[in-house]
C-alpha positions as CSV (number, residue, x, y, z in Angstrom):
1,M,6.7,-68.9,5.7
2,V,9.7,-67.6,7.6
3,K,8.8,-65.7,10.8
4,G,9.7,-62.0,11.2
5,S,8.1,-58.6,10.9
6,F,5.4,-58.2,8.3
7,G,7.4,-55.7,6.2
8,E,10.5,-57.8,6.3
9,I,8.6,-60.9,5.2
10,L,6.9,-59.1,2.4
11,K,10.1,-57.6,1.0
12,R,12.1,-60.8,1.4
13,E,9.4,-62.9,-0.4
14,R,9.2,-60.4,-3.3
15,E,13.0,-60.2,-3.7
16,M,13.4,-64.0,-3.5
17,R,11.1,-64.2,-6.6
18,E,13.0,-61.4,-8.2
19,V,9.9,-59.3,-8.6
20,T,10.0,-55.5,-8.7
21,L,7.5,-53.2,-7.2
22,N,6.5,-52.0,-10.6
23,E,5.6,-55.6,-11.6
24,V,3.5,-56.0,-8.5
25,T,1.8,-52.7,-9.3
26,V,1.0,-53.8,-12.9
27,A,-0.4,-57.2,-11.7
28,T,-2.3,-56.0,-8.6
29,R,-3.1,-52.3,-9.6
30,I,-1.7,-51.3,-6.1
31,P,0.2,-48.0,-6.3
32,P,4.0,-48.3,-5.6
33,R,3.7,-45.9,-2.6
34,F,1.3,-48.3,-0.9
35,L,3.7,-51.3,-1.6
36,E,6.6,-49.3,-0.1
37,A,4.4,-48.4,2.9
38,F,3.6,-52.1,3.5
39,E,7.3,-53.1,3.4
40,R,8.3,-50.2,5.7
41,E,5.3,-50.7,7.9
42,E,4.3,-47.0,7.5
43,W,0.7,-47.5,8.3
44,E,-0.2,-43.8,8.4
45,K,0.4,-43.7,4.6
46,L,-2.1,-46.5,3.9
47,P,-5.9,-46.0,3.4
48,G,-6.6,-48.4,6.3
49,G,-9.6,-50.7,7.0
50,V,-10.7,-53.3,4.5
51,F,-8.5,-51.7,1.8
52,N,-5.3,-52.7,3.5
53,R,-6.6,-56.3,4.0
54,G,-7.6,-56.4,0.3
55,F,-4.1,-55.2,-0.7
56,V,-2.5,-57.9,1.4
57,R,-4.6,-60.6,-0.1
58,A,-3.8,-59.4,-3.6
59,I,0.0,-59.3,-2.9
60,A,-0.1,-62.8,-1.4
61,R,-2.0,-64.2,-4.3
62,Y,0.4,-62.7,-6.8
63,L,3.6,-63.8,-5.0
64,G,2.1,-67.3,-4.4
65,L,1.9,-67.0,-0.6
66,D,-0.7,-68.2,1.9
67,E,-3.2,-65.4,2.2
68,E,-4.3,-66.2,5.7
69,N,-0.8,-66.5,7.1
70,L,0.2,-63.2,5.5
71,L,-3.0,-61.6,6.8
72,S,-2.1,-62.9,10.3
73,E,1.3,-61.3,10.1
74,Y,-0.3,-58.1,9.0
75,D,-2.9,-58.1,11.8
76,L,-0.1,-58.8,14.3
77,A,2.1,-56.0,13.1
78,Y,-0.7,-53.5,12.6
79,G,-2.2,-54.4,16.0
80,E,1.1,-53.7,17.8
81,Q,1.3,-50.3,16.1
82,K,-2.2,-49.4,17.2
83,A,-1.5,-50.6,20.7
84,S,1.6,-48.4,21.0
85,T,-0.3,-45.4,19.6
86,A,-3.2,-45.9,22.1
87,S,-0.8,-46.1,25.0
88,L,0.7,-42.7,24.0
89,V,-2.8,-41.2,23.9
90,E,-3.8,-42.7,27.2
91,N,-0.7,-41.3,29.0
92,P,-0.5,-37.7,28.0
93,I,1.9,-35.2,29.5
94,P,0.5,-34.3,32.9
95,S,-0.6,-30.7,33.3
96,A,0.8,-28.4,35.9
97,P,-0.9,-28.5,39.4
98,K,-3.6,-25.9,39.9
99,W,-1.9,-24.4,42.9
100,I,1.1,-23.5,40.7
101,V,-1.2,-21.6,38.4
102,A,-2.8,-19.8,41.4
103,V,0.6,-18.8,42.8
104,A,1.7,-17.4,39.5
105,A,-1.5,-15.4,39.1
106,L,-1.1,-14.0,42.7
107,G,2.5,-13.1,41.9
108,I,1.5,-11.2,38.8
109,L,-1.2,-9.4,40.7
110,A,1.3,-8.5,43.4
111,V,3.7,-7.0,40.9
112,I,0.9,-4.9,39.3
113,A,-0.2,-3.7,42.7
114,G,3.4,-2.7,43.6
115,V,3.8,-0.8,40.4
116,I,0.5,1.1,41.0
117,A,1.4,1.9,44.6
118,G,4.9,3.1,43.6
119,G,3.3,5.4,41.0
120,V,0.8,6.9,43.5
121,Y,3.6,7.4,46.1
122,G,5.8,9.1,43.5
123,W,3.0,11.4,42.4
124,R,2.2,12.4,45.9
125,R,5.9,13.2,46.6
126,Y,6.1,15.3,43.5
127,A,2.9,17.2,44.3
128,A,4.1,17.9,47.8
129,Y,7.4,19.2,46.4
130,R,5.7,21.5,44.0
131,A,3.4,22.8,46.8
132,A,6.4,23.5,49.0
133,N,8.1,25.4,46.2
134,R,5.0,27.4,45.5
135,A,4.5,28.3,49.2
136,A,8.2,29.4,49.5
137,I,7.8,31.7,46.4
138,V,4.6,33.2,47.8
139,A,6.3,33.8,51.2
140,V,9.3,35.5,49.6
141,T,7.1,37.7,47.4
142,A,5.1,38.8,50.5
143,A,8.3,39.5,52.5
144,Q,9.6,41.9,49.9
145,P,9.7,45.5,51.2
146,A,7.7,48.2,49.4
147,S,9.9,50.1,47.0
148,T,10.4,53.8,48.0
149,Q,9.0,56.3,45.5
150,P,11.3,59.2,44.6
151,N,10.4,62.7,45.8
152,V,9.0,63.9,42.5
153,N,7.4,67.0,43.9
154,G,10.6,68.2,45.7
155,D,12.6,67.8,42.5
156,A,10.0,69.6,40.5
157,A,9.9,72.5,43.0
158,A,13.7,72.8,43.0
159,A,13.8,72.7,39.2
160,S,11.1,75.4,38.9
161,A,12.9,77.6,41.5
162,S,16.2,77.4,39.7
163,A,14.5,78.2,36.4
164,A,12.7,81.2,37.9
165,S,15.9,82.8,39.2
166,P,18.8,81.7,37.0
167,G,21.1,84.4,38.5
168,A,20.7,83.4,42.1
169,P,23.9,82.1,43.7
170,G,22.2,79.1,45.3
171,A,20.6,77.9,42.1
172,L,23.8,76.5,40.6
173,A,24.7,74.8,43.9
174,S,21.2,73.2,44.3
175,T,21.3,71.9,40.7
176,A,24.7,70.4,41.3
177,S,23.6,68.8,44.6
178,A,20.5,67.3,43.0
179,A,22.6,65.9,40.1
180,S,25.1,64.4,42.5
181,A,22.3,62.9,44.8
182,S,20.4,61.2,41.9
183,P,23.0,58.5,41.1
184,A,23.8,58.0,44.7
185,G,20.2,57.2,45.5
186,A,19.8,54.6,42.7
187,P,19.6,51.0,43.9
188,R,22.7,49.0,43.4
189,Q,23.0,45.4,42.2
190,L,23.1,42.9,45.1
191,E,26.1,40.5,45.0
192,L,25.9,37.7,47.5
193,S,28.8,35.4,48.4
194,V,28.0,32.2,50.2
195,S,30.8,30.3,51.9
196,T,30.6,27.0,53.9
197,S,32.9,25.9,56.7
198,D,31.2,22.5,57.0
199,V,28.9,20.2,55.0
200,T,25.3,21.7,54.9
201,R,22.3,22.1,52.7
202,V,21.8,25.7,51.5
203,R,18.8,27.2,49.7
204,V,18.9,30.7,48.2
205,V,15.9,32.5,46.6
206,A,16.8,35.6,44.6
207,D,13.9,38.0,43.7
208,G,11.4,35.1,44.1
209,R,13.4,32.6,42.0
210,V,15.3,29.7,43.5
211,V,18.9,30.1,42.3
212,L,20.6,27.6,44.7
213,D,19.2,24.5,46.4
214,A,22.0,22.0,47.1
215,R,24.1,20.2,49.7
216,L,27.5,22.1,49.7
217,P,30.7,20.6,51.0
218,A,33.1,22.3,53.4
219,G,35.1,25.1,51.8
220,E,32.6,25.7,49.0
221,K,32.0,29.2,47.8
222,R,29.1,30.4,45.5
223,H,28.5,33.9,44.0
224,L,24.9,35.0,43.3
225,S,23.2,38.2,42.0
226,A,19.8,39.8,42.6
227,R,18.2,43.2,42.1
228,N,16.0,43.5,45.3
229,Q,16.7,40.8,47.9
230,F,17.9,37.3,48.8
231,V,16.2,34.8,51.1
232,V,18.9,32.4,52.5
233,S,18.1,29.2,54.4
234,A,20.6,26.6,55.7
235,A,20.3,23.3,57.6
236,H,23.4,24.2,59.7
237,P,23.4,28.0,60.0
238,S,26.7,28.2,61.9
239,A,28.5,26.6,58.9
240,V,27.4,29.4,56.5
241,L,29.2,32.7,56.0
242,L,27.5,35.5,54.0
243,D,28.9,38.6,52.3
244,L,26.6,41.1,50.6
245,N,28.4,43.5,48.2
246,G,31.6,42.9,50.1
247,Q,30.1,43.5,53.5
248,A,29.9,40.6,56.1
249,M,26.4,39.7,57.1
250,P,25.2,38.3,60.4
251,Q,25.0,34.5,60.8
252,L,21.8,32.7,60.1
253,G,21.7,31.3,63.6
254,S,23.6,29.0,66.0
255,G,23.4,25.4,67.0
256,G,21.9,22.6,64.9
257,A,18.6,24.2,64.1
258,S,18.0,25.5,60.6
259,G,17.9,29.2,60.0
260,T,16.6,31.7,57.4
261,I,17.6,35.3,56.7
262,V,16.3,38.0,54.3
263,L,18.9,40.3,52.8
264,S,18.1,43.5,50.8
265,Q,19.3,47.0,50.0
266,K,18.6,48.2,53.5
267,D,21.1,45.7,54.9
268,L,24.0,47.5,53.2
269,R,25.9,50.1,55.2
270,Q,25.9,53.4,53.3
271,P,29.3,55.0,53.0
272,P,29.7,58.4,54.9
273,S,29.1,61.4,52.7
274,G,30.5,64.9,53.5
275,N,29.3,68.3,52.2
276,S,32.1,70.5,50.9
277,Q,31.6,74.2,51.5
278,P,32.9,76.7,48.8
């Protein structure tokens, strides 16, 4: 028998005798898929064990070959296949060192701890900011002056006196003076103009509500409105100029220290009023 691999020998001997796979199947009752697996040495497609050896003996007997020689070739080829498979199993892919796994776990824990610490720090900063705003609003509300009550009794007395003596010459004059004094005594809307000569941070609270809290550049001008009062704070007081209803207000302070000022109706200079005699 010519030497070579088992599958090549088996196929060559069969083709030399001009025998097809179907003829071998009919004579030996071996399925064609097993015959092809023997010739291609695809051992995983065969049943294995004594069945394979019995198939080899039957094929050798049908083709007129020496059974022992063909079995020797089969054992040699099948044994080499098993040895290569065993070597692959004995040399698996090495696993990663344990210290790499430990370092990766520590890195993940460090990232989680950093996220938690950042969240706690952000929440504390936010809580402090809210507390500061709440304290500022409470301070502004407490600093508001008590509103003056109109002299209801005096007005009622003047009205009753004029009604009692409609023909008196002073009744008409008192009525006219009361009518003219009423709109003059009504509180006016406060209009604040904030101008900056240098970069500074300005905070303005109007009637207990923050209407401006920003860093203003030099030459910036803002106009704000309120009904009762303004509380103005600045990081650099000397860089802030204030006008209230067109009237210049005093500076917040001097130097680099921050300053605060409260402006209300009482800070407005009343225009001089004259009484005309008839």
